N, C-alpha and C positions, 0 to 999 in steps of 0.2 A: 403618752407620758404618764407615769404613775402619779398619784396624788402627792406622794412624798417628793418626787423630783420636781413637780410643778411648784410646790411650796418653797423648795430650796431656790428655785429660779426666781420666784417672786421676792424672796428674802434678799437675794443679791441685787435685785432691781431696786428695792426700797433702800438698801444700803448705799447704792450708787447715788440715789437721789438725795440722801441725807448727808453723806460725807464722802466726797471724792478722795480726800486725804487718806481715810481709813479703808475705803473700798479697794484701793490699789494694793496695799500689803495683805489685806485679808484674801483677796482674789489669788494672790501668789502662794498662799498656804496650801498644804496637802489637803485632800478632801475632808478628812476627819477633823483636823484643826480648823479648817475653814468653817465647818458647821458649828464647832464649839465657839470660836472667837466671833464669828458672824452673829450667832445667837446672843452672845453676851453683849456685843456692841449694840445691837438693835434693842435689847431689853433696857440697857442703860440710856440709850437715846430716847426710848419711849417715855421714861420718867423725866428726862432732861427737858423734853418739850412741854411737860406740865409746869416744871419750875420756871421756865423762861416765857411762858405764854403771856402775851400782852393783854388779852381780853379777860382772863380769869381773875377773879378777886383773890386776895391773899388767903382768906379763910377757906375758899374753895380749893386752892392749891394745896394747902396744908392737909385738908380732909382727904383729898385724892391721893396725895403722896403717902400719908400715914396709913390709910386703909390698904393701899397697894402693898406697902411694906409688910403689913400683917398677912395679906393673902400669899405673899411670897415665902412666908415662914413655915408653911405647911404644903401639902399637895395643892398646887395652884388650882383654884376654882375659877375657871374661865367664865362661867355663867355669872357668878357673883361680880367678877371684874367688869363684864359688859354691862351689868345692871348699874354698877357704880358710875360708869362713864356715860351711860345712856343720856342723861340730861345735857351733856356737853359734846355729844358725838358730832354735832354739826360744826364745832369750832376746833376740835382736836384733830391732829394729823393722823394719817394711816399708820405711821410707825407706832403711835401710842395706842390706837384702837386695837392693834393686832398683837399686843404683848403675848397673849396665849399662844399664838402661832409661832412666835420667835422662840418661846420656851420649848415648843414641841419639836423643833429641829435640832435641839441640843442632845447629843448622846447621853443616855441616862447616867452613866458613870460620872459625868461632869455637871449634871443638872443641879445638884444640891449646892455646889460652889457658885454657880451662876446666880441661882435664886438668892443665896445668902448675901452675896456681894451687892446685888441689885436692891435687896431689902434694906441693907445698911445705908446704901446711897440715898434711897428714897427718904428714909427717916432723917438722914443728915440734911438733905435738901429742904425738907419740911421745917426743920429747925432754923435754917437760914432764911427761908421765906418769912417765917415768924419774926426774925430779927431785922427784916427788910434789907438783908444783905449789907448790914452796916459793919464794915471792917474798920476797926479802930487801931488795932495793934498788929505786930508781926504774928503773934500767937493766933489772932483771929484769922489772918490770911493763911497761916499754916493749917488751921482747922478746916476752913472752907475748902481749900484746894485739896486737902486730904479726902474729904467726903466726895467731891465731884471728880477727882482724878487720881489721887494717890491710891484710893481703893482699887482702881482699875489695874494699877501696877501690881498690887498684892494679889488680886484675882488671877492675873496673867501668870504670876510666879507659881501659884498653886496649880494652875492648868498645866504649865510646862512640867512640873514635878509629877503630876498624875499621869501625864502623857508618856514621858520617857525617862523620868528620874532626874531631869535637869534641875539643879539646885541653884537658887539665887538669893542674894541678900535682900530681905524685906524692906529695910530702910532705903536702900538704893532703888528698889522697885517703886517705892513711894515717890522718891525724887524724880524718877523717870516720868511717872504720870503727872506729877506736879509741874515739872518743867514744861511739858507740852501745853498744860492748861494755862500757865502764866503767859506764854507766848500768845495764846489766843486772847487772853485778857488785854494784853498790850495792843493787839491788832484791833480789838473791838472796843477800846477804851471810850472813844467818842460816842459810839452807838449806845454803850451801857450808860454813859452819863446822860444821854438824851432821855433814857427811860428811868432816870433817877437812881441808878445803881452805881455805887462807888466802892471799888475794890482796893483802893490804895490806902494803906494805913496812915493815920494822922502823922504829919511831919515828914512823910516820905515824898520824894519827887518821882517823876517818871524814870529818871536815871536810877533811882533805888530799885524800882521794879525791874528794870533791865538787869541790874546786878543780881537780884533774887532769881530771875529766870536763868541767867548764865550759871549761877552756882548750882542750881538743881540740874540743869542740862549737863554740867560737868560731872556731877555725882552719878548721873544716869549712865555715863560712859563706863563706869565700873560695873554697873548692872549688865550692860550689853557685852562687855568683855568676858563675863563669866559664863556666857551661853556658847555652847559648842555645837549644838544641832543647827545645821546650816539653814534649814527652812524657818526655824524660830528666829535665828539671828537675822535673817533677811527681813522678817516681819518687824522686828524691833528697831532695826537700823533705819528703815525708811522714814517713819514719822519723826524719829529723833533728828536725823539729818535735815529733813524738811523744816523742823522747828528751828534748828540752829541757823539755817540759811534765811528763814523768814525773819529771825531776829536781826540778822545782818542787813536784810532789806529794809526793815523798819528803822534801823540805825541810819541807813542811807537816805531816809526820807520817803521810801516807797511804802505803799499800803500792804503789799503782799508779793509773793513770787507769782510770775505769770505761768500759764499752763506749759509753755515750752520749757521753762526753767524746771518745773516740777518733773516733767517727763525725762529731761536730761539727767536730773538727779537720780531718779529711780533707775534708769538704765545704767548709770555709773555704778550704783550700789549692786545691782544684779550681776554686772560683769566682774565686780571686784571679789565676789564670793565663789 
């Protein structure tokens, strides 16, 4: 096996360990898109693990995120990145430590877009770590969910257009990412509260958050409907449908969908296209 093939295999393995939800649709992409989107997802997961880390101090998180953001704004210096993380390499996960590897599997034509989006996200995350994730208003919620998820929608839209000319509405793309994120927030609300993180705006109830999620998932349908490339459509439909069904499960008092329900949903979508 060539070094490149070995690295791609390792990337898919780490992807599967970090997110089964996204591993499934990424695995179904054609090889070129799989490398691009797999690289992007792993890069963003790398910085997400810094933001969410329970053992790192707030000042450390901000320093790591802002410095990583700057490194991503030029030709990425992997030696400098490893030096940055070296004091924390025993507590940070593999997905974070290997950011340079994930960038290296991205086809060069798409690399600037992946680096730019990850850089913006890292900077936004640092801002919200500094604010102690204190969401007071709907505008705060909109801003936070833009940085951690709406940006993903925008980046994907840019990737689709670069890949085969697929054009999508950027605002609907933001709603797509935001909708998926808010479902995760609702699913992890108790866990977040236990670590002192409160994403619900002042005066809002859990029902208001459900409504916010439903609105964004509904807008995301317009984003999905504008995509004609079957492979891209399949990728976008799977997380969206899983998010909608997870929301229904939460409404019914369940914590999440079980593995069989996820597999049935994926098979249903694959057969429908």
